gemmi code that builds the backbone of each chain (N, CA, C; Angstrom):
import gemmi

chains = {
    "A": [
        ("GLY", (0.816, -1.214, 0.000), (0.000, 0.000, 0.000), (0.838, 1.247, 0.000)),
        ("ALA", (0.247, 2.401, -0.242), (0.976, 3.650, -0.320), (1.444, 4.045, 1.065)),
        ("GLY", (2.693, 4.440, 1.117), (3.243, 4.915, 2.376), (3.291, 6.422, 2.390)),
        ("VAL", (4.109, 6.984, 3.265), (4.311, 8.420, 3.335), (5.196, 8.842, 2.162)),
        ("SER", (4.753, 9.849, 1.434), (5.489, 10.306, 0.257), (6.000, 11.722, 0.475)),
        ("GLN", (7.263, 11.943, 0.187), (7.846, 13.270, 0.343), (8.445, 13.736, -0.977)),
        ("SER", (8.318, 15.035, -1.229), (8.908, 15.589, -2.448), (9.403, 17.005, -2.196)),
        ("PRO", (10.470, 17.418, -2.897), (11.310, 16.575, -3.734), (12.191, 15.667, -2.891)),
        ("ARG", (12.824, 14.703, -3.479), (13.763, 13.855, -2.737), (15.057, 14.591, -2.455)),
        ("TYR", (15.443, 15.459, -3.360), (16.657, 16.252, -3.198), (16.339, 17.699, -3.576)),
        ("LYS", (16.905, 18.620, -2.804), (16.697, 20.034, -3.080), (18.010, 20.769, -2.800)),
        ("VAL", (18.460, 21.514, -3.793), (19.640, 22.348, -3.624), (19.194, 23.788, -3.757)),
        ("ALA", (19.596, 24.623, -2.816), (19.220, 26.029, -2.847), (20.414, 26.881, -2.432)),
        ("LYS", (20.402, 28.112, -2.886), (21.448, 29.045, -2.480), (21.051, 29.688, -1.155)),
        ("ARG", (22.056, 30.012, -0.372), (21.815, 30.667, 0.907), (20.951, 31.904, 0.695)),
        ("GLY", (19.921, 32.031, 1.523), (19.029, 33.178, 1.418), (17.733, 32.904, 0.665)),
        ("GLN", (17.695, 31.803, -0.075), (16.474, 31.454, -0.801), (15.469, 30.800, 0.128)),
        ("ASP", (14.202, 30.856, -0.255), (13.140, 30.159, 0.470), (12.923, 28.799, -0.187)),
        ("VAL", (12.606, 27.788, 0.630), (12.312, 26.455, 0.105), (11.023, 25.940, 0.717)),
        ("ALA", (10.360, 25.032, -0.005), (9.133, 24.402, 0.472), (9.241, 22.904, 0.249)),
        ("LEU", (9.005, 22.147, 1.288), (9.097, 20.691, 1.245), (7.704, 20.119, 1.502)),
        ("ARG", (7.348, 19.111, 0.702), (5.980, 18.584, 0.756), (5.951, 17.197, 1.363)),
        ("CYS", (4.867, 16.932, 2.110), (4.653, 15.598, 2.679), (3.220, 15.155, 2.412)),
        ("ASP", (3.067, 13.968, 1.814), (1.764, 13.331, 1.649), (1.699, 12.165, 2.626)),
        ("PRO", (0.915, 12.278, 3.698), (0.873, 11.192, 4.688), (0.059, 10.015, 4.168)),
        ("ILE", (0.081, 8.947, 4.933), (-0.766, 7.802, 4.613), (-2.229, 8.243, 4.735)),
        ("SER", (-3.038, 7.851, 3.758), (-4.426, 8.293, 3.716), (-5.162, 7.951, 5.011)),
        ("GLY", (-5.827, 8.963, 5.565), (-6.603, 8.736, 6.782), (-5.838, 8.925, 8.068)),
        ("HIS", (-4.526, 9.099, 7.979), (-3.739, 9.287, 9.200), (-3.996, 10.672, 9.782)),
        ("VAL", (-4.277, 10.683, 11.069), (-4.645, 11.904, 11.775), (-3.415, 12.739, 12.126)),
        ("SER", (-2.373, 12.059, 12.590), (-1.191, 12.755, 13.100), (-0.102, 12.837, 12.048)),
        ("LEU", (0.581, 13.976, 12.026), (1.678, 14.187, 11.087), (2.818, 14.885, 11.804)),
        ("PHE", (4.020, 14.429, 11.544), (5.206, 14.913, 12.247), (6.277, 15.297, 11.225)),
        ("TRP", (7.054, 16.309, 11.593), (8.250, 16.660, 10.818), (9.480, 16.499, 11.733)),
        ("TYR", (10.546, 15.939, 11.155), (11.815, 15.764, 11.847), (12.938, 16.307, 10.962)),
        ("GLN", (14.018, 16.687, 11.621), (15.245, 17.095, 10.929), (16.350, 16.123, 11.305)),
        ("GLN", (17.085, 15.631, 10.315), (18.163, 14.689, 10.592), (19.458, 15.200, 9.995)),
        ("ALA", (20.384, 15.560, 10.873), (21.718, 15.968, 10.431), (22.544, 14.728, 10.119)),
        ("LEU", (23.582, 14.895, 9.341), (24.418, 13.787, 8.908), (24.996, 13.034, 10.111)),
        ("GLY", (24.769, 11.734, 10.151), (25.348, 10.904, 11.198), (24.618, 10.941, 12.526)),
        ("GLN", (23.471, 11.615, 12.559), (22.715, 11.711, 13.811), (21.303, 11.165, 13.619)),
        ("GLY", (20.633, 10.934, 14.723), (19.253, 10.492, 14.655), (18.311, 11.651, 14.354)),
        ("PRO", (17.108, 11.347, 13.899), (16.129, 12.405, 13.626), (15.779, 13.178, 14.883)),
        ("GLU", (15.537, 14.476, 14.710), (15.115, 15.328, 15.816), (13.769, 15.956, 15.479)),
        ("PHE", (12.879, 15.920, 16.467), (11.519, 16.406, 16.304), (11.488, 17.900, 15.984)),
        ("LEU", (10.624, 18.260, 15.023), (10.406, 19.669, 14.708), (9.014, 20.130, 15.122)),
        ("THR", (7.964, 19.437, 14.587), (6.612, 19.896, 14.823), (5.620, 18.768, 14.613)),
        ("TYR", (4.412, 18.947, 15.152), (3.387, 17.900, 15.146), (2.020, 18.506, 14.841)),
        ("PHE", (1.269, 17.837, 13.956), (-0.098, 18.208, 13.622), (-1.053, 17.086, 13.996)),
        ("GLN", (-2.201, 17.477, 14.509), (-3.330, 16.562, 14.603), (-4.410, 17.128, 13.700)),
        ("ASN", (-4.679, 16.421, 12.618), (-5.516, 16.972, 11.532), (-4.885, 18.292, 11.067)),
        ("GLU", (-5.639, 19.374, 11.055), (-5.076, 20.633, 10.572), (-4.456, 21.477, 11.684)),
        ("ALA", (-4.613, 21.051, 12.900), (-4.127, 21.835, 14.035), (-2.668, 21.509, 14.347)),
        ("GLN", (-1.853, 22.540, 14.427), (-0.452, 22.373, 14.801), (-0.370, 22.421, 16.321)),
        ("LEU", (-0.257, 21.273, 16.947), (-0.336, 21.184, 18.403), (1.001, 21.383, 19.088)),
        ("ASP", (2.075, 21.214, 18.360), (3.390, 21.357, 18.984), (4.371, 21.805, 17.915)),
        ("LYS", (4.993, 22.944, 18.140), (6.051, 23.411, 17.221), (7.315, 23.745, 17.996)),
        ("SER", (7.470, 23.074, 19.124), (8.574, 23.392, 20.016), (9.939, 23.054, 19.436)),
        ("GLY", (9.997, 22.165, 18.447), (11.270, 21.775, 17.880), (11.738, 22.627, 16.713)),
        ("LEU", (10.920, 23.520, 16.242), (11.335, 24.378, 15.120), (12.489, 25.257, 15.581)),
        ("PRO", (13.616, 25.226, 14.854), (14.827, 25.893, 15.358), (14.788, 27.413, 15.329)),
        ("SER", (13.972, 28.005, 14.474), (13.896, 29.465, 14.416), (12.600, 29.870, 13.736)),
        ("ASP", (12.324, 31.164, 13.761), (11.091, 31.649, 13.128), (11.200, 31.645, 11.603)),
        ("ARG", (12.332, 31.171, 11.075), (12.419, 31.013, 9.626), (11.725, 29.733, 9.166)),
        ("PHE", (11.441, 28.860, 10.116), (10.802, 27.580, 9.815), (9.303, 27.694, 10.077)),
        ("PHE", (8.530, 27.229, 9.103), (7.077, 27.333, 9.201), (6.461, 26.084, 8.579)),
        ("ALA", (5.480, 25.506, 9.251), (4.823, 24.323, 8.711), (3.321, 24.536, 8.708)),
        ("GLU", (2.663, 23.926, 7.747), (1.211, 24.042, 7.662), (0.609, 22.754, 7.140)),
        ("ARG", (-0.653, 22.557, 7.460), (-1.421, 21.382, 7.015), (-2.876, 21.818, 6.920)),
        ("PRO", (-3.173, 22.685, 5.979), (-4.445, 23.427, 5.970), (-5.710, 22.563, 5.870)),
        ("GLU", (-5.644, 21.425, 5.206), (-6.839, 20.589, 5.064), (-6.706, 19.284, 5.832)),
        ("GLY", (-5.724, 19.218, 6.688), (-5.572, 18.025, 7.503), (-5.025, 16.823, 6.782)),
        ("SER", (-4.447, 17.047, 5.596), (-3.852, 15.938, 4.853), (-2.410, 16.283, 4.495)),
        ("VAL", (-2.198, 16.822, 3.307), (-0.852, 17.200, 2.866), (-0.291, 18.295, 3.769)),
        ("SER", (1.012, 18.211, 4.009), (1.678, 19.232, 4.815), (2.867, 19.789, 4.050)),
        ("THR", (3.166, 21.053, 4.336), (4.326, 21.709, 3.739), (5.187, 22.301, 4.834)),
        ("LEU", (6.482, 22.040, 4.754), (7.459, 22.658, 5.645), (8.187, 23.716, 4.824)),
        ("LYS", (8.126, 24.939, 5.271), (8.762, 26.049, 4.558), (9.918, 26.606, 5.382)),
        ("ILE", (10.999, 26.847, 4.717), (12.151, 27.465, 5.365), (12.466, 28.747, 4.593)),
        ("GLN", (12.452, 29.844, 5.307), (12.712, 31.137, 4.681), (14.165, 31.539, 4.905)),
        ("ARG", (14.699, 32.270, 3.942), (16.071, 32.818, 4.058), (17.035, 31.737, 4.540)),
        ("THR", (17.120, 30.673, 3.769), (17.884, 29.504, 4.194), (19.331, 29.846, 4.526)),
        ("GLN", (19.857, 29.095, 5.500), (21.246, 29.210, 5.933), (21.928, 27.860, 5.724)),
        ("GLN", (23.248, 27.856, 5.715), (23.978, 26.609, 5.481), (23.674, 25.577, 6.560)),
        ("GLU", (23.433, 26.026, 7.772), (23.148, 25.074, 8.860), (21.792, 24.395, 8.705)),
        ("ASP", (20.981, 24.859, 7.745), (19.704, 24.202, 7.484), (19.887, 22.932, 6.642)),
        ("SER", (21.075, 22.726, 6.115), (21.341, 21.522, 5.306), (21.147, 20.280, 6.174)),
        ("ALA", (20.259, 19.407, 5.728), (19.904, 18.213, 6.501), (18.897, 17.410, 5.682)),
        ("VAL", (18.535, 16.241, 6.216), (17.403, 15.495, 5.665), (16.176, 15.832, 6.508)),
        ("TYR", (15.102, 16.185, 5.834), (13.853, 16.509, 6.521), (12.879, 15.349, 6.308)),
        ("LEU", (12.481, 14.742, 7.421), (11.637, 13.551, 7.399), (10.227, 13.898, 7.843)),
        ("CYS", (9.272, 13.271, 7.210), (7.867, 13.400, 7.587), (7.371, 12.025, 8.036)),
        ("ALA", (6.528, 11.999, 9.046), (5.952, 10.750, 9.520), (4.471, 10.961, 9.800)),
        ("SER", (3.695, 9.892, 9.715), (2.290, 9.992, 10.071), (1.886, 8.789, 10.906)),
        ("SER", (0.853, 8.957, 11.691), (0.300, 7.838, 12.448), (-1.215, 7.962, 12.462)),
        ("SER", (-1.856, 6.841, 12.763), (-3.304, 6.772, 12.549), (-4.117, 7.384, 13.675)),
        ("LYS", (-3.478, 7.662, 14.808), (-4.246, 8.151, 15.935), (-3.799, 9.544, 16.317)),
        ("GLY", (-4.691, 10.278, 16.995), (-4.314, 11.571, 17.515), (-3.835, 11.459, 18.944)),
        ("THR", (-3.976, 12.524, 19.679), (-3.549, 12.479, 21.078), (-4.469, 11.564, 21.857)),
        ("GLY", (-4.025, 11.170, 22.985), (-4.770, 10.177, 23.740), (-3.891, 8.970, 23.984)),
        ("ARG", (-4.421, 7.975, 24.584), (-3.583, 6.837, 24.947), (-3.432, 5.886, 23.767)),
        ("SER", (-2.705, 6.353, 22.791), (-2.485, 5.569, 21.584), (-1.040, 5.168, 21.490)),
        ("ASN", (-0.789, 3.902, 21.207), (0.584, 3.477, 21.006), (0.862, 3.182, 19.535)),
        ("GLN", (0.069, 3.765, 18.647), (0.286, 3.533, 17.231), (1.633, 4.074, 16.804)),
        ("PRO", (2.400, 3.285, 16.047), (3.724, 3.755, 15.629), (3.618, 4.814, 14.549)),
        ("GLN", (4.697, 5.582, 14.404), (4.805, 6.537, 13.326), (5.429, 5.852, 12.116)),
        ("HIS", (4.926, 6.178, 10.936), (5.445, 5.639, 9.687), (6.095, 6.781, 8.916)),
        ("PHE", (7.322, 6.559, 8.504), (8.141, 7.627, 7.924), (8.230, 7.555, 6.405)),
        ("GLY", (8.355, 8.744, 5.801), (8.765, 8.826, 4.406), (10.274, 8.737, 4.304)),
        ("ASP", (10.797, 8.763, 3.077), (12.236, 8.649, 2.869), (12.955, 9.995, 2.939)),
        ("GLY", (12.208, 11.072, 3.164), (12.832, 12.349, 3.431), (13.181, 13.174, 2.209)),
        ("THR", (13.452, 14.439, 2.457), (13.993, 15.363, 1.465), (15.386, 15.765, 1.939)),
        ("ARG", (16.382, 15.524, 1.083), (17.748, 15.936, 1.419), (17.955, 17.351, 0.915)),
        ("LEU", (18.107, 18.287, 1.844), (18.261, 19.704, 1.519), (19.719, 20.111, 1.656)),
        ("SER", (20.236, 20.699, 0.609), (21.608, 21.205, 0.623), (21.579, 22.696, 0.330)),
        ("ILE", (22.168, 23.459, 1.228), (22.215, 24.913, 1.061), (23.654, 25.310, 0.707)),
        ("LEU", (23.806, 25.944, -0.433), (25.144, 26.309, -0.909), (25.508, 27.722, -0.482)),
    ],
    "B": [
        ("ASP", (17.850, 15.329, 26.408), (18.760, 14.219, 26.712), (18.103, 12.901, 26.315)),
        ("ALA", (18.927, 12.008, 25.716), (18.415, 10.718, 25.322), (18.053, 9.921, 26.561)),
        ("LYS", (16.969, 9.159, 26.466), (16.540, 8.343, 27.577), (17.090, 6.938, 27.462)),
        ("THR", (17.791, 6.626, 26.398), (18.294, 5.274, 26.152), (19.785, 5.299, 25.865)),
        ("THR", (20.435, 4.164, 26.134), (21.846, 3.985, 25.824), (22.006, 2.736, 24.985)),
        ("GLN", (22.664, 2.871, 23.841), (22.888, 1.750, 22.934), (24.359, 1.722, 22.528)),
        ("PRO", (24.879, 0.520, 22.233), (26.253, 0.490, 21.693), (26.296, 1.204, 20.346)),
        ("THR", (27.436, 1.770, 20.051), (27.583, 2.533, 18.816), (27.492, 1.635, 17.592)),
        ("SER", (28.114, 0.472, 17.666), (28.112, -0.414, 16.503), (28.200, -1.871, 16.939)),
        ("MET", (27.734, -2.752, 16.052), (27.795, -4.199, 16.273), (27.922, -4.881, 14.921)),
        ("ASP", (28.563, -6.053, 14.932), (28.620, -6.899, 13.747), (27.876, -8.190, 14.011)),
        ("CYS", (27.374, -8.792, 12.949), (26.684, -10.075, 13.058), (26.934, -10.861, 11.787)),
        ("ALA", (27.106, -12.171, 11.922), (27.284, -13.020, 10.750), (25.936, -13.319, 10.117)),
        ("GLU", (25.918, -13.310, 8.802), (24.687, -13.622, 8.071), (24.132, -14.983, 8.493)),
        ("GLY", (22.817, -15.034, 8.741), (22.173, -16.285, 9.145), (22.131, -16.502, 10.648)),
        ("ARG", (22.937, -15.752, 11.379), (22.926, -15.869, 12.831), (21.951, -14.863, 13.429)),
        ("ALA", (21.629, -15.062, 14.704), (20.751, -14.115, 15.389), (21.534, -12.850, 15.741)),
        ("ALA", (20.899, -11.726, 15.541), (21.460, -10.444, 15.965), (20.720, -10.003, 17.218)),
        ("ASN", (21.478, -9.747, 18.282), (20.892, -9.325, 19.552), (21.355, -7.903, 19.861)),
        ("LEU", (20.441, -6.958, 19.793), (20.799, -5.557, 19.989), (20.294, -5.095, 21.349)),
        ("PRO", (21.203, -4.690, 22.247), (20.791, -4.289, 23.590), (20.459, -2.801, 23.667)),
        ("CYS", (19.655, -2.475, 24.671), (19.308, -1.087, 24.940), (19.074, -0.921, 26.441)),
        ("ASN", (19.722, 0.075, 27.024), (19.488, 0.399, 28.432), (18.580, 1.597, 28.545)),
        ("HIS", (17.573, 1.467, 29.391), (16.649, 2.587, 29.642), (16.318, 2.578, 31.122)),
        ("SER", (17.339, 2.846, 31.933), (17.227, 2.681, 33.383), (16.269, 3.666, 34.028)),
        ("THR", (15.944, 4.769, 33.360), (15.052, 5.770, 33.958), (13.631, 5.669, 33.407)),
        ("ILE", (13.315, 4.571, 32.756), (11.995, 4.422, 32.150), (10.918, 4.484, 33.219)),
        ("SER", (9.810, 5.135, 32.904), (8.709, 5.226, 33.849), (7.597, 4.261, 33.436)),
        ("GLY", (6.621, 4.087, 34.344), (5.634, 3.036, 34.155), (4.756, 3.187, 32.935)),
        ("ASN", (4.610, 4.409, 32.433), (3.718, 4.630, 31.302), (4.465, 4.788, 29.982)),
        ("GLU", (5.738, 4.445, 29.967), (6.534, 4.573, 28.746), (6.716, 3.231, 28.051)),
        ("TYR", (6.461, 3.221, 26.751), (6.687, 2.060, 25.921), (8.116, 2.084, 25.385)),
        ("VAL", (8.600, 0.919, 24.996), (9.877, 0.797, 24.295), (9.577, 0.530, 22.822)),
        ("TYR", (10.109, 1.372, 21.961), (9.935, 1.230, 20.512), (11.300, 0.967, 19.871)),
        ("TRP", (11.272, 0.188, 18.805), (12.470, -0.004, 17.997), (12.157, 0.369, 16.553)),
        ("TYR", (13.062, 1.153, 15.986), (13.023, 1.506, 14.575), (14.388, 1.177, 13.980)),
        ("ARG", (14.438, 1.054, 12.669), (15.733, 0.956, 12.003), (15.736, 1.864, 10.781)),
        ("GLN", (16.933, 2.259, 10.385), (17.070, 3.157, 9.248), (18.161, 2.629, 8.330)),
        ("ILE", (17.735, 2.190, 7.176), (18.662, 1.750, 6.140), (19.113, 2.984, 5.376)),
        ("HIS", (20.339, 2.941, 4.892), (20.951, 4.092, 4.242), (20.014, 4.718, 3.193)),
        ("SER", (19.859, 6.050, 3.310), (19.077, 6.861, 2.369), (17.573, 6.595, 2.424)),
        ("GLN", (17.128, 5.918, 3.466), (15.693, 5.715, 3.647), (15.242, 6.329, 4.967)),
        ("GLY", (13.928, 6.469, 5.126), (13.392, 6.930, 6.401), (13.376, 5.811, 7.422)),
        ("PRO", (13.258, 6.146, 8.700), (13.182, 5.109, 9.736), (11.992, 4.190, 9.498)),
        ("GLN", (12.201, 2.906, 9.780), (11.180, 1.879, 9.599), (10.809, 1.319, 10.963)),
        ("TYR", (9.537, 1.327, 11.270), (9.058, 0.754, 12.530), (9.312, -0.748, 12.553)),
        ("ILE", (9.805, -1.255, 13.702), (10.032, -2.693, 13.847), (9.041, -3.295, 14.831)),
        ("ILE", (9.043, -2.808, 16.058), (8.272, -3.444, 17.106), (8.197, -2.522, 18.309)),
        ("HIS", (7.224, -2.714, 19.192), (7.202, -1.988, 20.452), (6.562, -2.847, 21.535)),
        ("GLY", (6.825, -2.472, 22.790), (6.252, -3.214, 23.903), (6.261, -2.389, 25.172)),
        ("LEU", (5.475, -2.825, 26.141), (5.404, -2.140, 27.428), (6.170, -2.921, 28.494)),
        ("LYS", (5.773, -4.147, 28.759), (6.487, -4.954, 29.737), (6.547, -6.429, 29.358)),
        ("ASN", (5.649, -6.857, 28.496), (5.696, -8.243, 28.040), (6.592, -8.369, 26.816)),
        ("ASN", (7.158, -9.550, 26.632), (7.926, -9.796, 25.428), (6.985, -9.785, 24.224)),
        ("GLU", (7.473, -9.292, 23.109), (6.669, -9.187, 21.906), (7.405, -9.820, 20.730)),
        ("THR", (6.637, -10.368, 19.803), (7.218, -10.950, 18.590), (6.330, -10.609, 17.409)),
        ("ASN", (6.959, -10.262, 16.303), (6.224, -10.109, 15.055), (7.053, -10.723, 13.934)),
        ("GLU", (6.645, -10.462, 12.705), (7.309, -11.110, 11.574), (8.733, -10.600, 11.369)),
        ("MET", (9.065, -9.490, 11.955), (10.400, -8.922, 11.765), (11.363, -9.300, 12.880)),
        ("ALA", (10.882, -9.287, 14.122), (11.809, -9.391, 15.248), (11.077, -9.786, 16.518)),
        ("SER", (11.886, -10.016, 17.564), (11.362, -10.221, 18.911), (11.936, -9.147, 19.820)),
        ("LEU", (11.135, -8.742, 20.791), (11.553, -7.754, 21.776), (11.466, -8.389, 23.145)),
        ("ILE", (12.607, -8.420, 23.837), (12.669, -8.971, 25.179), (12.912, -7.820, 26.144)),
        ("ILE", (12.005, -7.615, 27.088), (12.119, -6.544, 28.073), (12.347, -7.193, 29.434)),
        ("THR", (13.364, -6.722, 30.154), (13.646, -7.296, 31.464), (12.507, -7.002, 32.436)),
        ("GLU", (12.445, -7.792, 33.497), (11.328, -7.675, 34.431), (11.279, -6.294, 35.080)),
        ("ASP", (12.449, -5.703, 35.369), (12.474, -4.362, 35.960), (12.327, -3.267, 34.911)),
        ("ARG", (12.246, -3.647, 33.640), (12.045, -2.770, 32.480), (13.186, -1.792, 32.270)),
        ("LYS", (14.316, -2.011, 32.892), (15.425, -1.081, 32.740), (16.276, -1.359, 31.506)),
        ("SER", (16.034, -2.465, 30.847), (16.756, -2.739, 29.611), (15.927, -3.653, 28.719)),
        ("SER", (16.304, -3.692, 27.461), (15.602, -4.556, 26.517), (16.581, -5.017, 25.443)),
        ("THR", (16.180, -6.042, 24.719), (16.985, -6.576, 23.624), (16.093, -6.811, 22.420)),
        ("LEU", (16.528, -6.299, 21.296), (15.864, -6.591, 20.025), (16.580, -7.768, 19.387)),
        ("ILE", (15.820, -8.777, 18.989), (16.418, -9.965, 18.388), (15.934, -10.120, 16.951)),
        ("LEU", (16.890, -10.142, 16.020), (16.608, -10.504, 14.635), (17.047, -11.956, 14.500)),
        ("PRO", (16.123, -12.908, 14.368), (16.477, -14.328, 14.531), (17.442, -14.879, 13.482)),
        ("HIS", (17.351, -14.425, 12.263), (18.238, -14.908, 11.197), (18.642, -13.710, 10.341)),
        ("ALA", (19.688, -13.036, 10.765), (20.073, -11.788, 10.099), (20.490, -12.013, 8.646)),
        ("THR", (20.074, -11.106, 7.789), (20.488, -11.119, 6.390), (21.243, -9.833, 6.092)),
        ("LEU", (21.885, -9.795, 4.936), (22.647, -8.601, 4.560), (21.742, -7.372, 4.511)),
        ("ARG", (20.456, -7.580, 4.184), (19.512, -6.459, 4.113), (19.163, -5.885, 5.476)),
        ("ASP", (19.557, -6.570, 6.540), (19.305, -6.048, 7.888), (20.378, -5.059, 8.336)),
        ("THR", (21.393, -4.854, 7.521), (22.404, -3.852, 7.840), (21.747, -2.472, 7.864)),
        ("ALA", (21.835, -1.796, 9.024), (21.115, -0.539, 9.223), (21.519, 0.055, 10.572)),
        ("VAL", (21.027, 1.255, 10.850), (21.126, 1.836, 12.197), (19.827, 1.527, 12.925)),
        ("TYR", (19.951, 0.951, 14.118), (18.791, 0.549, 14.917), (18.636, 1.495, 16.097)),
        ("TYR", (17.433, 2.039, 16.230), (17.143, 3.006, 17.274), (16.191, 2.406, 18.306)),
        ("CYS", (16.549, 2.562, 19.556), (15.695, 2.186, 20.678), (15.145, 3.473, 21.287)),
        ("ILE", (13.845, 3.567, 21.441), (13.201, 4.795, 21.906), (12.207, 4.461, 22.997)),
        ("VAL", (12.198, 5.246, 24.070), (11.144, 5.112, 25.072), (10.198, 6.289, 24.902)),
        ("ARG", (8.926, 6.016, 25.032), (7.935, 7.025, 24.648), (6.672, 6.884, 25.463)),
        ("VAL", (6.163, 8.004, 25.951), (4.847, 7.994, 26.583), (3.821, 8.077, 25.463)),
        ("THR", (2.807, 7.254, 25.512), (1.899, 7.144, 24.372), (0.925, 8.300, 24.285)),
        ("TYR", (0.740, 9.049, 25.378), (-0.190, 10.171, 25.275), (0.501, 11.447, 24.840)),
        ("ASN", (1.790, 11.333, 24.565), (2.542, 12.492, 24.082), (3.118, 12.136, 22.728)),
        ("ASN", (2.356, 12.407, 21.690), (2.730, 11.911, 20.377), (4.029, 12.472, 19.855)),
        ("ASN", (4.509, 13.593, 20.395), (5.708, 14.161, 19.827), (6.968, 13.711, 20.534)),
        ("ASP", (6.841, 12.821, 21.494), (7.998, 12.479, 22.299), (8.759, 11.300, 21.711)),
        ("MET", (9.312, 11.472, 20.517), (10.132, 10.450, 19.870), (11.555, 10.973, 19.810)),
        ("ARG", (12.407, 10.483, 20.700), (13.799, 10.942, 20.752), (14.695, 9.799, 20.325)),
        ("PHE", (15.304, 9.955, 19.159), (15.974, 8.833, 18.520), (17.368, 8.551, 19.057)),
        ("GLY", (18.101, 9.489, 19.500), (19.488, 9.221, 19.864), (20.311, 8.852, 18.647)),
        ("ALA", (21.480, 8.265, 18.881), (22.410, 7.945, 17.787), (22.238, 6.528, 17.270)),
        ("GLY", (21.607, 5.656, 18.057), (21.356, 4.300, 17.594), (22.569, 3.404, 17.555)),
        ("THR", (22.351, 2.145, 17.141), (23.415, 1.153, 16.944), (23.529, 0.843, 15.472)),
        ("ARG", (24.725, 0.977, 14.946), (24.944, 0.611, 13.539), (25.255, -0.877, 13.464)),
        ("LEU", (24.310, -1.659, 12.961), (24.484, -3.105, 12.808), (24.978, -3.410, 11.406)),
        ("THR", (26.081, -4.132, 11.343), (26.602, -4.577, 10.057), (26.513, -6.088, 10.004)),
        ("VAL", (25.760, -6.606, 9.052), (25.659, -8.047, 8.855), (26.668, -8.437, 7.788)),
        ("LYS", (27.538, -9.385, 8.156), (28.633, -9.764, 7.269), (28.410, -11.154, 6.687)),
        ("PRO", (28.787, -11.361, 5.414), (28.578, -12.674, 4.788), (29.523, -13.727, 5.362)),
    ],
}
model = gemmi.Model(1)
for chain_id, residues in chains.items():
    chain = gemmi.Chain(chain_id)
    for i, (resn, *xyz) in enumerate(residues, 1):
        res = gemmi.Residue()
        res.name, res.seqid = resn, gemmi.SeqId(i, " ")
        for name, pos in zip(("N", "CA", "C"), xyz):
            atom = gemmi.Atom()
            atom.name, atom.element = name, gemmi.Element(name[0])
            atom.pos, atom.b_iso = gemmi.Position(*pos), 0.0
            res.add_atom(atom)
        chain.add_residue(res)
    model.add_chain(chain)
structure = gemmi.Structure()
structure.add_model(model)
structure.setup_entities()
């Protein structure tokens, strides 16, 4: 079946440009997560949506990072005025349950590798 | 701060069982143990999770000690395709954003 789909798979941008990364979660999944993974490290949490509501954005590193999920399905992570330290793999994950006592696992896409020159 | 401690790397012979340990000495009663793995250039893949009982699925077995301070992921017959970074994560289920991956264990399966 269809898993989490992310596009583009690779993105190269010049420092100072804005970028937009797309995530298509598994159909019907309520929860959506964004993570940032630096080279050689584990993924780090950025933000979390339940349907269209952004319930947690505590992991966003600066106000240059913005995420949205306006219809509760597809999500976009936008980075404004990119810096070299933004170079990383950006992972999206979805799960079938929202908040509450759910132990449903998160299912990940293969990520977007962002390189800032 | 990571809630788990894992060895940095391990090797395993193809066809043999791979036993990956994880220490989580500060785990609380409402935290589950999750295992994910990440093959090069792919996103993390869910393997298994458990609370206090041992669990088994088509991919692996999870053995959790009685005091829940450590666990072991067992791949019963490792193949070359099991070469990956394996992450052990403890997570409260009512806090969906609490997935802290740490650095994981790099498992290399050798022919």
